[in-house]
C-alpha positions in Angstrom: -44.6 45.1 -95.2 -42.9 44.5 -98.6 -39.5 44.2 -96.9 -40.8 41.6 -94.5 -42.4 39.6 -97.4 -39.1 39.7 -99.3 -37.2 38.5 -96.2 -39.7 35.7 -95.8 -39.2 34.6 -99.4 -35.4 34.8 -99.1 -35.4 32.8 -95.9 -37.6 30.2 -97.5 -35.2 29.9 -100.4 -32.3 29.6 -98.0 -34.1 26.9 -96.0 -34.8 25.0 -99.3 -31.1 25.4 -100.2 -30.1 24.0 -96.7 -32.4 21.0 -97.2 -31.0 20.2 -100.6 -27.4 20.6 -99.3 -28.1 18.5 -96.2 -29.6 15.8 -98.4 -26.6 15.5 -100.7 -24.1 15.9 -97.8 -26.1 13.6 -95.4 -23.3 11.0 -95.3 -20.7 13.6 -94.3 -22.9 15.2 -91.7 -24.6 12.2 -90.2 -22.9 9.1 -91.6 -20.5 6.8 -89.7 -17.3 5.2 -91.1 -18.4 3.2 -94.2 -15.2 1.3 -94.8 -11.4 1.4 -95.1 -9.2 3.5 -97.5 -8.3 0.3 -99.4 -11.9 -0.5 -100.0 -12.7 3.0 -101.1 -9.7 3.4 -103.3 -10.6 0.2 -105.2 -14.2 1.4 -105.7 -14.3 5.2 -105.2 -17.8 5.8 -106.7 -19.4 3.5 -104.1 -17.7 5.5 -101.3 -18.3 9.0 -102.7 -18.8 11.5 -99.9 -18.5 8.8 -97.2 -16.2 8.6 -94.3 -13.5 5.9 -94.4 -10.6 5.0 -92.1 -6.9 4.5 -92.6 -4.4 3.0 -90.1 -1.2 5.1 -90.6 1.9 3.2 -89.5 4.7 4.9 -91.4 5.3 8.1 -93.4 7.8 9.1 -96.0 7.4 12.9 -95.8 5.5 15.8 -97.2 5.4 16.2 -101.0 3.1 19.3 -101.4 1.1 21.9 -99.7 -1.7 24.2 -100.7 -2.9 27.5 -99.3 -6.5 28.7 -99.8 -7.1 32.4 -99.7 -9.9 34.9 -100.0 -9.1 38.4 -101.3 -5.4 37.5 -100.8 -6.0 36.6 -97.2 -5.0 33.0 -96.3 -8.0 31.1 -95.0 -6.6 27.5 -94.9 -3.7 25.2 -95.6 -3.5 21.6 -96.7 -0.4 19.4 -96.4 0.1 16.3 -98.5 2.2 13.3 -97.3 3.2 9.9 -98.6 2.1 7.1 -96.3 3.8 3.7 -96.2 1.1 1.2 -95.4 1.1 -2.0 -93.5 1.1 -4.2 -96.6 4.1 -2.3 -98.1 2.0 -0.2 -100.5 2.1 3.6 -100.7 -0.7 6.2 -100.8 -1.3 10.0 -100.4 -3.0 11.7 -97.5 -3.8 15.4 -96.9 -4.3 17.1 -93.5 -4.9 20.6 -92.3 -5.0 20.5 -88.5 -1.8 21.3 -86.7 -1.9 18.2 -84.5 -2.3 16.0 -87.6 0.7 17.7 -89.4 2.8 17.4 -86.3 2.0 13.7 -85.9 3.0 13.0 -89.5 6.2 15.0 -89.2 7.2 13.0 -86.1 6.1 9.8 -87.8 8.3 10.7 -90.8 11.4 11.2 -88.7 10.7 7.9 -86.9 10.2 6.1 -90.2 13.5 7.2 -91.6 15.2 6.3 -88.3 13.8 2.8 -88.8 14.9 2.8 -92.5 18.4 3.9 -91.6 18.5 1.2 -88.9 18.9 3.7 -86.1 15.9 2.0 -84.4 14.6 -1.5 -84.5 11.0 -0.4 -85.0 9.1 2.9 -85.7 9.1 4.7 -82.4 5.8 6.6 -83.0 2.6 4.7 -82.4 0.2 4.0 -85.3 -2.9 6.1 -85.6 -6.2 5.8 -87.3 -7.2 8.7 -89.6 -10.8 9.4 -90.7 -11.5 11.2 -94.0 -12.9 10.9 -97.5 -11.3 9.6 -100.7 -11.0 11.7 -103.8 -8.9 12.2 -106.9 -5.9 14.4 -106.5 -5.7 17.8 -108.2 -3.4 17.9 -111.2 -0.7 19.9 -109.5 -0.7 17.7 -106.4 -0.6 14.6 -108.5 2.5 15.8 -110.4 4.2 16.5 -107.1 3.2 13.1 -105.9 4.7 11.4 -109.0 7.9 13.4 -108.6 8.2 12.4 -104.9 7.6 8.7 -105.8 10.3 8.9 -108.4 12.8 10.6 -106.0 12.2 7.9 -103.4 12.7 5.2 -106.1 9.2 3.9 -105.6 7.6 4.7 -108.9 8.7 2.3 -111.6 9.3 -0.6 -109.2 6.9 -3.3 -110.3 7.0 -5.0 -106.9 5.5 -2.1 -105.1 1.8 -1.2 -105.0 1.0 2.6 -105.4 -2.4 4.1 -104.7 -3.2 7.4 -106.3 -6.5 8.2 -104.7 -6.1 10.9 -102.0 -7.2 10.3 -98.4 -8.5 13.8 -97.6 -8.5 14.4 -93.8 -8.6 18.2 -94.0 -12.2 18.2 -92.8 -14.1 16.4 -90.1 -17.7 15.5 -89.3 -17.7 18.4 -86.8 -16.6 20.7 -89.6 -19.6 19.8 -91.8 -22.0 19.9 -88.8 -20.9 23.4 -87.9 -21.1 24.4 -91.6 -24.7 23.0 -91.8 -25.6 24.7 -88.5 -24.3 28.0 -89.8 -26.3 27.8 -93.0 -29.4 26.8 -91.1 -29.1 29.9 -88.9 -29.5 32.1 -91.9 -33.2 31.3 -92.6 -34.0 31.0 -88.9 -32.6 34.5 -88.4 -34.5 35.8 -91.4 -37.8 34.3 -90.2 -37.2 35.8 -86.7 -36.5 39.3 -88.1 -39.5 39.1 -90.5 -42.0 38.0 -87.9 -40.7 40.5 -85.4 -41.2 43.2 -88.1 -44.7 42.0 -88.8 -45.6 41.9 -85.1 -44.2 45.4 -84.6 -46.2 46.7 -87.6 -49.4 45.2 -86.3 -48.8 46.7 -82.9 -48.3 50.1 -84.5 -51.5 49.8 -86.6 -53.4 48.8 -83.5 -52.2 51.8 -81.5 -53.2 54.1 -84.4 -56.7 52.7 -84.3 -56.9 53.2 -80.6 -56.3 57.0 -81.1 -59.6 57.3 -82.9 -61.7 55.4 -80.4 -63.9 57.5 -78.1 -62.5 58.2 -74.7 
């Protein structure tokens, strides 16, 4: 009986943890697009943990990538690109999905074909990305600065440079699946605990029946 009681307590703690996490991540799990990248980059605290949109029309290439690992086993990758925006400004974006990376690579090739006057316009169609805005990690920021300098963008006072990162490595589906997975833990715990309690009651009832007169 003690094991079932402990399981019930742990399941309750897990359920409380889920409730707290869902409250603080409610905008990421349930929220719609709250604004544009430009709005969020100008006032990041107001758009903290909110979804924002970005219309990507041109790309100047990848400047960094990061591999996340657990026990030396790769579990995820992020790829960082410099986006050339409609108004002529520049900003960083990170993606992890294969289709996003392939799109940005194709867009990069098309952008340089346009810059080199091989084409009259950028052959790849614009696309809207949805993500969150955050500050870049120090190492990624250094690579970003180096890439801007190499492209002769940094130091040019006529060009606007954004430093806030448009993080598109996670989606609303990702957060919903994560929340669902966490919620399954206390549900499974309650199910096992109540099944154990019911089984114990049944065993006790059968033992009592052994002593009843036939």
